[in-house]
C-alpha positions in Angstrom: 0.0 0.0 0.0 0.9 3.7 -0.3 0.8 6.5 2.2 -2.0 8.3 0.3 -4.2 5.2 0.8 -4.2 5.7 4.6 -7.7 6.5 6.0 -7.8 9.0 8.8 -10.9 8.8 11.0 -11.7 11.3 13.8 -12.4 9.6 17.1 -15.5 11.1 18.5 -16.5 11.6 22.2 -19.0 8.8 22.0 -16.3 6.5 20.7 -14.1 7.4 23.7 -16.9 6.8 26.1 -17.5 3.4 24.6 -13.9 2.5 25.0 -13.7 3.6 28.6 -16.9 1.8 29.6 -15.7 -1.4 28.0 -12.3 -1.2 29.8 -14.0 -0.6 33.1 -16.1 -3.7 32.7 -13.5 -6.1 31.2 -10.1 -5.2 32.7 -10.0 -7.9 35.4 -11.1 -10.5 32.9 -8.6 -9.6 30.1 -5.4 -11.6 29.4 -2.4 -9.5 30.4 -0.5 -10.3 27.2 1.9 -7.4 27.6 2.7 -8.1 31.2 1.6 -4.8 32.6 0.9 -6.2 36.1 2.7 -3.3 37.8 1.0 -0.7 35.5 -2.7 -1.4 35.4 -3.4 2.2 34.2 -1.5 1.5 31.0 -3.3 -1.8 30.4 -6.6 0.0 31.0 -5.6 2.6 28.5 -4.7 0.0 25.9 -8.0 -1.8 26.3 -10.0 1.5 26.0 -8.0 2.7 23.0 -8.6 -0.6 21.2 -12.4 -0.5 21.8 -12.8 3.2 20.9 -11.0 2.6 17.6 -13.3 -0.4 16.9 -16.3 1.9 17.6 -14.8 4.5 15.2 -14.3 2.0 12.4 -17.9 0.5 12.9 -19.3 4.1 12.6 -17.4 4.6 9.4 -18.7 1.4 7.9 -22.3 2.3 8.9 -22.0 5.8 7.4 -20.7 4.5 4.1 -23.2 1.7 3.7 -20.6 -1.1 4.0 -22.4 -4.4 4.7 -21.1 -5.6 8.1 -22.1 -7.0 11.4 -20.3 -5.6 14.5 -21.8 -7.5 17.4 -22.0 -11.1 16.0 -18.7 -12.1 17.6 -19.3 -10.3 20.9 -19.5 -12.2 24.2 -20.1 -11.1 27.8 -17.2 -8.9 29.1 -16.0 -11.8 31.3 -14.9 -13.6 28.2 -12.9 -12.5 25.1 -14.9 -11.7 22.0 -14.9 -14.4 19.3 -14.1 -11.9 16.6 -14.4 -8.1 16.1 -16.6 -7.9 13.0 -17.8 -9.6 9.9 -17.9 -7.9 6.5 -20.0 -9.9 4.0 -18.8 -13.4 4.6 -15.3 -12.5 6.0 -14.6 -12.7 9.7 -12.1 -9.9 10.5 -9.8 -9.2 13.4 -8.9 -5.6 14.1 -5.4 -4.9 15.3 -4.8 -1.4 16.9 -1.5 0.1 17.9 -0.6 3.5 19.4 1.5 5.6 17.0 3.8 8.3 18.4 3.4 11.6 16.6 6.5 11.1 14.5 5.2 7.7 13.3 1.7 9.0 12.4 2.9 10.9 9.4 2.5 9.7 5.8 5.4 7.5 4.8 6.3 6.9 8.4 3.1 4.8 8.8 4.3 2.6 6.0 7.3 1.7 8.1 5.2 0.7 11.1 4.8 -3.0 11.6 1.6 -5.1 11.3 1.9 -7.4 14.2 0.1 -10.5 15.5 1.2 -12.0 18.9 3.2 -15.2 18.7 4.4 -16.1 22.2 3.0 -19.6 22.8 1.0 -22.4 21.1 -2.4 -20.8 21.9 -1.5 -17.2 21.0 -3.2 -15.3 18.2 -0.9 -16.2 15.3 -1.5 -19.9 15.8 -5.2 -19.1 16.0 -5.2 -17.1 12.8 -7.3 -19.5 10.8 -10.3 -18.3 12.7 -10.2 -15.2 10.5 -10.3 -14.5 6.8 -8.8 -11.0 7.1 -7.0 -8.6 9.4 -7.3 -4.8 9.6 -4.4 -2.9 11.1 -4.8 0.6 12.4 -3.0 3.2 14.5 -4.2 5.5 17.3 -2.7 8.9 17.4 -3.6 11.2 20.3 -3.2 11.7 24.1 -5.0 9.3 26.3 -3.9 9.1 29.9 -5.5 8.4 33.2 -5.0 7.6 36.8 -6.9 5.9 39.5 -8.4 8.0 42.2 -8.8 5.0 44.5 -7.1 5.3 47.9 -6.6 1.5 47.9 -3.5 -0.2 46.7 -5.6 -2.4 44.4 -6.4 -0.8 41.1 -10.1 0.1 40.8 -11.2 0.4 37.2 -14.3 2.4 38.2 -12.1 5.1 39.7 -10.1 5.6 36.6 -10.1 9.3 35.5 -9.2 10.0 31.9 -7.5 12.9 30.3 -7.5 12.9 26.5 -7.1 15.2 23.5 -8.8 14.9 20.1 -7.5 11.8 18.5 -7.3 10.1 15.1 -7.5 6.5 14.1 -5.4 5.8 11.0 -6.7 2.7 9.2 -3.9 1.3 7.1 -3.7 -2.3 5.8 -6.4 -5.0 5.4 -4.6 -8.1 4.2 -6.4 -11.4 3.8 -5.1 -14.4 5.8 -3.2 -15.9 2.9 -1.4 -12.6 2.3 -0.3 -12.5 6.0 0.9 -16.0 5.8 3.0 -15.2 2.7 4.4 -11.9 4.0 4.9 -12.3 7.7 8.1 -13.3 9.4 9.0 -13.7 13.1 9.6 -10.4 14.9 11.6 -10.9 18.0 10.7 -9.2 21.3 12.7 -6.0 21.6 12.5 -5.2 17.9 12.6 -1.4 17.4 10.2 0.0 14.9 8.3 3.2 14.1 5.5 2.6 16.6 7.7 1.0 19.2 10.9 3.1 19.2 12.0 1.4 22.5 11.3 -2.1 21.1 8.4 -4.5 21.1 7.5 -6.1 24.4 6.7 -9.6 23.0 7.4 -11.9 20.1 5.2 -11.4 17.1 4.7 -12.4 13.5 4.5 -9.4 11.1 5.9 -7.2 8.4 5.9 -3.5 7.3 2.5 -2.0 6.7 3.6 -0.8 3.3 4.1 -4.3 2.1 0.4 -5.2 2.5 -2.9 -4.5 0.8 -4.6 -1.3 1.9 -7.9 -1.0 3.6 -8.9 1.4 0.8 -8.2 -1.3 -1.8 -10.2 -3.8 0.2 -13.2 -1.4 0.2 -12.9 -0.8 -3.5 -12.9 -4.5 -4.3 -15.8 -4.9 -1.9 -17.8 -2.3 -3.8 -17.1 -4.0 -7.1 -18.3 -7.3 -5.6 -21.5 -5.8 -4.3 -22.3 -4.3 -7.8 -22.3 -7.7 -9.5 
């Protein structure tokens, strides 16, 4: 894909509210893949950001008449969702990453990595055949918070958020077969545009610029629907 194919979506207040509400409900039931045990605020923030970006993408699909189902794969917040969304007959997994300001610029986004966790035999890469396609996006904006609880235990309900207007950059949307052809192992500690200090875990992945764009996916979808 090319930099001009990146789709920039404004994250609205209702999207932020949806992300915060979901994080408050699900934090204690969510797998701590990134090992943020000592920093629950950061983990809370990552869960909220992922959900608010999902809400932003679903709103875009609704507004543009893209046939999709957003709640089919949902489960109670005590269990992980089966999948994020379905577009026509394709089950899709949305992968969201935070992008530092310098990474969220044109060609720099092309150097960011599309990553799928690959730490153990039950991790997401080895479960990839549950999906037909992946969408990779990047959150750019300030989203910080802290707990007002006086207890040592982190209380999600006391989490107070400070945030600025944010943008969700929707980049690549490769099919599963494309991921299997392009991806290689990315070791923990690998430095890249979105993780200048290094990735926290082992992944499978490649540069965003090497993959099919979300825009191309939508164009092909439109042609299919016109048949």
